[in-house]
N, C-alpha and C positions, 0 to 999 in steps of 0.2 A: 744447470744453464744445456746440458746436454738432451736431459728428458724434456725441455721445451722444444727446442730443434727438431727433434723425435718427432715430440707429439705436431709441432707443426708440418713437417714433413709425411704423415700419414693423416693430415684433417688435408693440406693440397691434394694430395691423392688422390683421395676419396668425391672431393669436390673436380675434380679433371674426371674420373673417372664417372658422377652424376652427368657431367655436364656430355661426356662424351654416348654415355647411355640415352641421356633426354634428347640429343640430335641425333644419335641412329631410330629411336620412335616417330622421332617428329619426319624423319625422313622413311622410315616405312610407312606412315600414317599419309603422308604424299604421294607416297608409290599407289597404296592400297584406295584409299578416299580422294582422286587429285580436287573434286570439287567439294569436297566437304559434307555432300548427301546422308554418307555413316552418322557424322557427329552430328547433324541437327534431327536426325529421328532421333536418337539418344535422347536429346539433350528435350524433346518434343517428348519423349516417352517421360523422361522423369517429371518432367511440369504437368501433366495430365494424371501418372500415378499419384501424384501431392494431390490435385484435385477431384481425383478421385477419392483419398483419404478421409480428403476433409466432408468432399459430400456422404459418405458413410456416416462421420464422425456427427455430421449435424443434423442427421436424418434420425439418427440414436434417439440425441437429445431432445429434439420436436418431439418425437414416440412419446422418452416418458415424462415429459413437461403436458403433453395434451393428454397422457393419459391420468396426471396428478389433478389437469383443471378438470376431466371429467368425473373423477371421484368426488369434486369438490362440489360440481355440479349438482350430484347425486344427494349427496349428505341434504344438500339445499333443497332440493326438493320437494312437497309438501304433501308425499305419504310421511318419507322421510325425518322431516324438519321435525315433529313434535319428540321424535325418540329420542336427538339429540338436545335439543332441548332438555326432555327431563334427564338427559345423563347431564349434561353440563347443572342442570339444580342439585342432581344427588349428588355429585361431585361438591357442592358450595355447602350442601347440608353437610356430609362425611368431614368437614373440616369444622364446620362450626361445631362440631358435637365433638371431633378428637381435642380440640380447643379446650369446650368446656368438660373433658374427662381429666385433663391433663392439667389444667389450669384450677379447675374449680367451679363454682356455677355464680361467683363473684365477676368474671367478666363477658359473662351472656354471651361465650365463643366469637365474640372481639379480637381480633389479630391484633399481638403486643407489635409484628411485625407495621403494625399501623401509627404505631404511638409512635416508636424509634424514628419511625422515616418522617413524620412532622417535629419532633424536638431536635433530628438535626440537619431541617430545612433552616429551623427556626434561628436553630445558633449561626450557621452560615449568612445569613441572612444578617444577623447581628453582628458577625465579623469582619464583615461585606462592604458596612455601609457605615463602620468606624473609621470619624474621622482624627487626623491629627489636629488638635488646637494651633493657629500660628497668629502672630503678633497681627502684622501683615505690615512690619516695617522693612527698608528691605536695608542689610547690613551688609552689603556690597559698597565701596568708596573705589570709587575711579582712581588712577591714580597714569602717570604717565612714563609711557614704555618707546623700548626703541620698535615697537610694531606699529603702535598705532599713530608715530606723527607726522606722517602723512596726510592721517584723517583732520589730527588737530590743526596741518599747517603750522606747529611751535618746531624749529628745530635748534632753540640755544639749548638746551638742556637736559635733553632726553631722559636723563636717570632723576629727576627730580619729582617729588610727589608733588600731587596737588589739593 
């Protein structure tokens, strides 16, 4: 019990001292800057600094995005387009050749991934289209309860089943 009261006394002392310190700071600020010009300039400086940082970030980001677009445009230019197409075709031939070497001549370079994907899609479609066979007969029989007395207008015996 003594610890709690001691802790409360310490916290109360800290709160009073911090409030007194805050009051001293406020009074000193009122004396040093009576019209608030200093605090206004400080706040505006923080806002403009943040805006300058945002401007710099977006300027650098825009530079890199523009550079990527220019590189893509250069790759699509007429003198370079055949070179890019040749590279793509060489990559396809390399892939088919590696498939033939790995799986043998009977696959003729076709990918197993394509067959796996087709089988997976067929299984998914088969499983998604499956429905339960239902008889179409409702098995719920209505019965009178305290909840539906008002709707049926029957107030005689709410516990009897119809």
